[in-house]
C-alpha positions as a Markdown table, in Angstrom:
| # | Residue | x | y | z |
|---|---|---|---|---|
| 1 | Met | -4.4 | -9.9 | 10.4 |
| 2 | Arg | -4.3 | -13.3 | 8.7 |
| 3 | Gln | -2.9 | -12.9 | 5.2 |
| 4 | Lys | 0.8 | -13.6 | 4.7 |
| 5 | Thr | 1.3 | -10.3 | 2.7 |
| 6 | Ser | -0.2 | -8.3 | 5.6 |
| 7 | Ile | 1.9 | -10.1 | 8.2 |
| 8 | Asp | 5.1 | -9.7 | 6.2 |
| 9 | Ile | 4.7 | -6.0 | 5.5 |
| 10 | Phe | 3.5 | -5.1 | 9.0 |
| 11 | Thr | 6.5 | -7.0 | 10.5 |
| 12 | Tyr | 8.8 | -5.1 | 8.2 |
| 13 | Trp | 7.1 | -1.8 | 9.1 |
| 14 | Glu | 7.6 | -2.6 | 12.8 |
| 15 | Gln | 11.2 | -3.4 | 12.2 |
| 16 | Ile | 12.1 | -0.2 | 10.4 |
| 17 | Arg | 10.2 | 2.1 | 12.7 |
| 18 | Gly | 12.3 | 1.0 | 15.7 |
| 19 | Ser | 11.2 | 3.0 | 18.8 |
| 20 | Ala | 9.5 | 5.7 | 16.7 |
| 21 | Asp | 5.8 | 5.8 | 16.1 |
| 22 | Ala | 6.3 | 5.5 | 12.4 |
| 23 | Pro | 9.3 | 5.0 | 10.1 |
| 24 | Leu | 10.8 | 7.6 | 7.9 |
| 25 | Arg | 10.1 | 6.9 | 4.2 |
| 26 | Asn | 13.7 | 6.8 | 3.2 |
| 27 | Leu | 14.1 | 3.7 | 5.5 |
| 28 | Ile | 11.9 | 1.6 | 3.2 |
| 29 | Gln | 14.0 | -0.6 | 1.0 |
| 30 | Pro | 12.3 | -2.3 | -2.0 |
| 31 | Ser | 14.6 | -5.3 | -2.0 |
| 32 | Ala | 13.5 | -6.2 | 1.6 |
| 33 | Val | 9.9 | -6.6 | 0.4 |
| 34 | Ser | 10.4 | -7.6 | -3.2 |
| 35 | His | 8.3 | -10.8 | -2.8 |
| 36 | Ile | 5.2 | -8.8 | -2.0 |
| 37 | Leu | 5.7 | -5.6 | -4.0 |
| 38 | Pro | 2.8 | -6.3 | -6.4 |
| 39 | Glu | 0.4 | -6.1 | -3.5 |
| 40 | Leu | 1.8 | -2.9 | -2.0 |
| 41 | Phe | 0.8 | 0.7 | -2.4 |
| 42 | Ile | 1.9 | 4.1 | -1.2 |
| 43 | Met | -0.5 | 7.0 | -0.5 |
| 44 | Glu | 0.1 | 10.6 | 0.3 |
| 45 | Asn | -2.2 | 13.0 | 2.2 |
| 46 | Thr | -3.5 | 16.2 | 0.7 |
| 47 | Val | -4.4 | 19.6 | 2.3 |
| 48 | Asp | -8.0 | 18.5 | 2.5 |
| 49 | Asp | -7.3 | 15.1 | 4.0 |
| 50 | Asn | -8.2 | 13.2 | 0.8 |
| 51 | Pro | -5.4 | 10.6 | 0.5 |
| 52 | Arg | -4.4 | 9.6 | -3.0 |
| 53 | Phe | -2.2 | 6.9 | -4.5 |
| 54 | Arg | 1.4 | 7.8 | -5.4 |
| 55 | Leu | 2.2 | 4.3 | -6.4 |
| 56 | Ala | 0.4 | 1.0 | -6.6 |
| 57 | Gly | 1.6 | -2.6 | -7.2 |
| 58 | Thr | 0.6 | -4.4 | -10.3 |
| 59 | Ala | -1.6 | -7.0 | -8.6 |
| 60 | Ile | -3.7 | -4.1 | -7.2 |
| 61 | Cys | -3.9 | -2.4 | -10.6 |
| 62 | Asn | -4.9 | -5.8 | -12.2 |
| 63 | Leu | -7.7 | -6.2 | -9.6 |
| 64 | Met | -9.1 | -2.7 | -10.5 |
| 65 | Gly | -8.5 | -3.1 | -14.2 |
| 66 | Arg | -6.6 | 0.1 | -14.5 |
| 67 | Glu | -3.5 | 2.1 | -13.3 |
| 68 | Ile | -4.6 | 3.8 | -10.1 |
| 69 | Arg | -1.5 | 5.9 | -9.5 |
| 70 | Gly | -2.7 | 9.5 | -9.0 |
| 71 | Glu | -6.2 | 8.5 | -8.1 |
| 72 | Asp | -7.9 | 9.4 | -4.9 |
| 73 | Phe | -8.3 | 6.6 | -2.3 |
| 74 | Ala | -12.0 | 7.3 | -2.5 |
| 75 | Ala | -12.2 | 6.1 | -6.1 |
| 76 | Leu | -11.8 | 2.4 | -5.0 |
| 77 | Trp | -14.9 | 2.4 | -2.8 |
| 78 | Ala | -18.7 | 2.3 | -3.4 |
| 79 | Gly | -20.1 | 5.8 | -3.8 |
| 80 | Ser | -22.2 | 5.6 | -0.7 |
| 81 | Gln | -19.2 | 4.4 | 1.4 |
| 82 | Gln | -16.4 | 6.6 | 0.3 |
| 83 | Asp | -16.3 | 8.9 | 3.4 |
| 84 | Asp | -15.5 | 6.2 | 5.9 |
| 85 | Pro | -12.4 | 4.6 | 4.2 |
| 86 | Val | -11.1 | 8.1 | 3.5 |
| 87 | Arg | -11.5 | 9.1 | 7.2 |
| 88 | Ile | -9.8 | 5.9 | 8.3 |
| 89 | Ala | -6.8 | 6.5 | 6.0 |
| 90 | Ala | -6.5 | 10.2 | 7.0 |
| 91 | Gly | -6.8 | 9.2 | 10.6 |
| 92 | Val | -3.9 | 6.7 | 10.4 |
| 93 | Met | -1.6 | 9.6 | 9.3 |
| 94 | Arg | -3.1 | 12.1 | 11.7 |
| 95 | His | -2.9 | 9.9 | 14.8 |
| 96 | Val | 0.1 | 7.8 | 13.6 |
| 97 | Ile | -1.5 | 4.5 | 14.4 |
| 98 | Pro | -1.8 | 1.6 | 11.8 |
| 99 | Ala | -5.2 | 0.2 | 10.9 |
| 100 | Ala | -6.7 | -2.9 | 9.2 |
| 101 | Ile | -9.7 | -2.8 | 6.8 |
| 102 | His | -11.7 | -5.7 | 5.8 |
| 103 | Ala | -13.6 | -5.2 | 2.5 |
| 104 | Thr | -15.5 | -7.0 | -0.2 |
| 105 | Gly | -14.8 | -6.4 | -3.8 |
| 106 | Tyr | -17.6 | -6.7 | -6.4 |
| 107 | Cys | -17.4 | -7.4 | -10.1 |
| 108 | Ile | -20.1 | -6.5 | -12.7 |
| 109 | Ser | -20.7 | -10.2 | -13.2 |
| 110 | Gly | -21.9 | -10.5 | -9.6 |
| 111 | Arg | -18.7 | -12.3 | -8.4 |
| 112 | Ser | -17.2 | -11.0 | -5.2 |
| 113 | Met | -14.1 | -11.5 | -3.1 |
| 114 | Thr | -13.1 | -10.5 | 0.4 |
| 115 | Phe | -9.9 | -8.5 | 1.0 |
| 116 | Glu | -7.6 | -7.5 | 3.8 |
| 117 | Met | -6.1 | -4.1 | 3.7 |
| 118 | Ile | -3.4 | -2.8 | 6.1 |
| 119 | Leu | -2.6 | 0.9 | 6.4 |
| 120 | Met | 0.6 | 2.0 | 8.1 |
| 121 | Pro | 1.8 | 5.5 | 8.7 |
| 122 | Val | 5.1 | 6.7 | 7.3 |
| 123 | Arg | 6.8 | 10.0 | 8.0 |
| 124 | Ser | 8.3 | 12.2 | 5.2 |
| 125 | Ser | 10.3 | 13.9 | 8.0 |
| 126 | Ser | 10.6 | 13.6 | 11.7 |
| 127 | Asp | 7.7 | 16.0 | 12.3 |
| 128 | Ile | 5.5 | 15.3 | 9.4 |
| 129 | Cys | 3.4 | 12.1 | 8.9 |
| 130 | Asp | 1.8 | 12.4 | 5.4 |
| 131 | Arg | 2.4 | 9.0 | 3.8 |
| 132 | Leu | 0.8 | 5.6 | 4.0 |
| 133 | Leu | 2.4 | 2.3 | 3.2 |
| 134 | Gly | -0.3 | -0.3 | 2.6 |
| 135 | Cys | -1.3 | -3.6 | 1.1 |
| 136 | Leu | -4.4 | -5.1 | -0.4 |
| 137 | Thr | -4.6 | -8.9 | -0.4 |
| 138 | Pro | -7.5 | -11.3 | -1.3 |
| 139 | Thr | -8.4 | -13.6 | 1.5 |
| 140 | Val | -8.7 | -16.5 | -1.0 |
| 141 | His | -6.8 | -16.7 | -4.3 |
| 142 | Ser | -9.1 | -17.5 | -7.3 |
| 143 | Thr | -8.4 | -18.0 | -11.0 |
| 144 | Trp | -10.8 | -15.2 | -12.0 |
| 145 | Leu | -9.0 | -12.5 | -9.9 |
| 146 | Gly | -7.1 | -10.2 | -12.2 |
| 147 | Asn | -9.0 | -11.3 | -15.2 |
| 148 | Glu | -12.3 | -9.8 | -14.2 |
| 149 | Arg | -12.0 | -6.3 | -12.8 |
| 150 | Leu | -13.5 | -5.1 | -9.5 |
| 151 | Glu | -16.0 | -2.4 | -9.9 |
| 152 | Phe | -15.6 | -1.2 | -6.3 |
| 153 | Leu | -14.8 | -2.2 | -2.8 |
| 154 | Ala | -17.4 | -2.2 | 0.0 |
| 155 | Leu | -16.2 | -1.6 | 3.6 |
| 156 | Asp | -17.1 | -4.5 | 6.0 |
| 157 | Arg | -15.2 | -3.5 | 9.1 |
| 158 | Ser | -12.0 | -1.8 | 10.3 |
| 159 | Arg | -10.0 | -1.6 | 13.5 |
| 160 | Leu | -6.8 | -0.1 | 14.9 |
| 161 | Leu | -4.1 | -2.8 | 15.0 |
| 162 | Tyr | -3.1 | -1.8 | 18.5 |
| 163 | Glu | -2.9 | 1.0 | 21.0 |
| 164 | Arg | 0.6 | 2.1 | 20.5 |
| 165 | Pro | 2.7 | 0.9 | 23.5 |
| 166 | Ala | 5.2 | 3.1 | 25.3 |
| 167 | Arg | 8.8 | 2.8 | 24.1 |
| 168 | Leu | 12.0 | 3.2 | 26.0 |
| 169 | Val | 13.1 | 6.8 | 25.6 |
| 170 | Ala | 16.8 | 5.6 | 25.7 |
| 171 | Ser | 16.3 | 3.8 | 22.4 |
| 172 | Pro | 17.1 | 5.6 | 19.1 |
| 173 | Pro | 14.0 | 6.8 | 17.4 |
| 174 | His | 14.8 | 5.1 | 14.1 |
| 175 | Pro | 17.2 | 2.3 | 13.3 |
| 176 | Asp | 20.1 | 2.9 | 11.0 |
| 177 | Pro | 19.1 | 1.7 | 7.5 |
| 178 | Thr | 22.5 | 0.0 | 7.1 |
| 179 | Asp | 21.7 | -2.2 | 10.1 |
| 180 | Leu | 18.4 | -3.3 | 8.5 |
| 181 | Leu | 19.7 | -3.9 | 5.0 |
| 182 | Pro | 23.4 | -3.8 | 4.1 |
| 183 | Leu | 23.0 | -2.5 | 0.6 |
| 184 | Gln | 24.9 | 0.6 | -0.4 |
| 185 | Gly | 23.1 | 3.1 | -2.7 |
| 186 | Ser | 19.9 | 1.1 | -2.8 |
| 187 | Ala | 16.8 | 3.0 | -4.2 |
| 188 | Ser | 13.8 | 3.9 | -2.1 |
| 189 | Leu | 10.6 | 1.8 | -2.6 |
| 190 | Gly | 9.0 | 4.7 | -4.4 |
| 191 | Asp | 11.9 | 5.3 | -6.7 |
| 192 | Trp | 12.2 | 1.5 | -7.5 |
| 193 | Met | 8.5 | 1.2 | -8.3 |
| 194 | Arg | 8.5 | 4.4 | -10.3 |
| 195 | Arg | 11.4 | 3.1 | -12.4 |
| 196 | Lys | 9.6 | -0.1 | -13.1 |
| 197 | Leu | 6.5 | 1.7 | -14.1 |
| 198 | Asn | 8.5 | 3.9 | -16.5 |
| 199 | Gln | 10.2 | 0.9 | -18.0 |
| 200 | Ala | 6.9 | -0.8 | -18.6 |
| 201 | Lys | 5.5 | 2.3 | -20.2 |
| 202 | Asn | 8.5 | 2.6 | -22.5 |
| 203 | Ser | 8.1 | -1.1 | -23.4 |
| 204 | Arg | 4.4 | -0.6 | -24.2 |
| 205 | Asp | 5.2 | 2.4 | -26.4 |
| 206 | Arg | 7.7 | 0.5 | -28.4 |
| 207 | Ala | 5.5 | -2.6 | -28.8 |
| 208 | Gly | 2.2 | -0.7 | -29.3 |
| 209 | Ile | 0.5 | -2.5 | -26.5 |
| 210 | Asp | -2.7 | -1.2 | -25.0 |
| 211 | Pro | -1.6 | 0.2 | -21.6 |
| 212 | Gly | -5.0 | -0.7 | -20.1 |
| 213 | Arg | -4.2 | -4.4 | -20.6 |
| 214 | Asp | -0.6 | -4.5 | -19.5 |
| 215 | Arg | 0.9 | -4.5 | -16.0 |
| 216 | Ile | 4.4 | -4.9 | -14.6 |
| 217 | Gly | 5.5 | -6.9 | -11.7 |
| 218 | Arg | 3.5 | -10.0 | -12.1 |
| 219 | Arg | 4.4 | -12.8 | -9.8 |
| 220 | Pro | 6.8 | -15.3 | -11.5 |
């Protein structure tokens, strides 16, 4: 793990999970990771272990040249490689262990870029782990990224980030969210991103902008 976005979100995930194997989704606070939101995504599992995107940051949508909310995780990958990334993502939720994926994205022009992807398990309840918090970050920032869409990602390698160490049983399983971020009534990450997406859609409708060319949450 070398990219700053990857390090920042993994450090935050470690903080909010406390002594548990994965954090509860309502512990995720968007204001705590606002500086990297465009590169984050949330996935949910399905009954057939085919994870799909619930939300995706604008930097990721710009890379793919489309809104990927609601798409299967498999849709990002080369057709001959789709099974392996899907198994990795489903395995992160099933075994509740985070993983790192290194991939190369290819454009129709022949340009390519390497990416780091981190997948971290998130629980919707204390006994169900059916969400992923993740990030997708280029290893080098280039001027053509976001202007020329990626056709697909190709899996280079993957690994578990660690074998989960034993935790002290005396510790509480999850930290109190008020200890992590003293904000009253703050929205969840999903709610915050969903509100921003709806605001952008309403703005596009009023202005008559082609939704395929507009994205919210660009870095200032």
